[in-house]
C-alpha positions, 0 to 999 in steps of 0.5 A, a space after each residue: 751194027 749188028 749181031 752174028 747171027 750165030 749169036 742171036 739166034 735162040 735156044 733150042 728145046 732138047 727132043 726128050 725135054 721139052 721144058 729145058 733149053 739148051 744155054 745160048 753161046 755166051 757173048 763173051 766169054 770168061 775164059 780166066 781160070 781154066 781147069 782141063 781135068 785129069 781122072 788119075 792125077 783127081 785120086 781121092 777127090 775123083 774128077 767130080 770131087 776136084 770140079 766141084 772143088 776147083 767150081 767153089 774156087 771159082 773156075 770159069 771154064 771147067 773141060 773132061 778131058 778121058 782119052 782112056 773111059 769109054 763112051 758110057 763111063 765118060 757120058 756118066 761123068 760129064 752129065 754128072 759134071 753139069 749138075 755140079 756146073 750149071 750156072 756157075 761155069 762152063 762146061 765144055 767136053 774134049 773131043 767127043 762130040 757124039 757124048 756132047 751132043 747125047 748129053 745135051 738130049 738129056 738135058 744136061 747144060 753142057 755148053 761146048 766141045 774144045 776139039 784138038 788138030 787129030 779130032 774132027 775137023 772144026 768145021 763139022 764140028 759146028 755143024 754138028 753141035 750148032 751156032 748156041 754151043 762154045 767151040 775151042 779148038 788147040 791151034 800151035 802153028 802158023 800152019 793152024 792158024 791159017 786153018 782157022 782164020 778159013 773158016 768163017 766167022 763165029 766158027 771158033 769161040 776161042 784157041 787152045 795153044 802150046 803146051 808153055 812148057 813140057 808137061 806129063 799130061 800130053 807126053 806127046 806134045 810139041 814143042 813148049 812154046 813158052 811165054 814167047 812163043 805163046 805171045 807170037 801166037 796171041 798176035 797173029 789171030 784175033 781169037 782169044 787164045 787159052 795158054 796151057 801146059 805146063 802151068 805154073 802159079 807164076 806163069 800167070 803175069 807173064 802169060 797175060 801180059 802176052 796176051 793169054 785170054 785164060 790159063 788151062 790148068 791141069 796138073 796144079 790143080 787136080 794135084 793139088 792137096 787142096 784143088 779148091 785152094 789151087 784155083 783160088 789161087 790162079 783166080 785172083 793172081 789173074 785179076 791182079 796181073 790185070 792191075 
């Protein structure tokens, strides 16, 4: 069986650094332990300190999210984070396609973008970021699912589904789905679904049983006394839930 075209095209070289090549999109994504950063919650360690600790703790994905940072500061953060995550986990940029493209142009190993329903359309984002980048899309309702399913195969790599529980990190969040509501959405799609929103360590087994391909965690890692140990606890709980 032949692979889809977007998985067989070669990585491209960046315009500024001919020696650097963009890593190809992984054929199988490890979304299991997924950190979403929060500058306010990162405290004395700062975002980069939390990222470094999470990488040491076995995180599989880091999504850099900062809705308040100006463009240059966010770009600098992405480039700096890429030095920590390169070759160790996926690094995704929330929303800011321009920053993702600029960071890749500068040679940073940034793997993709995650967009929400109020951001650029997924089809437009795919056209901009190219076939080799990872693209995640927030989808919380049947309407969102139908729109995602209407896209060509391979345009979207995974769905972010939530919130699972009410959370202060996203005050404008939709009604909480709970584990059962998440499971209903996960069973309605073939796309991998990452659960997000107020997730606690004790949710791990239930969400994995409900069909989650991973858990996106904000507060429970960023605000932890030891983000590395918190990450390791989620990774271990995920592995244990498969037994």
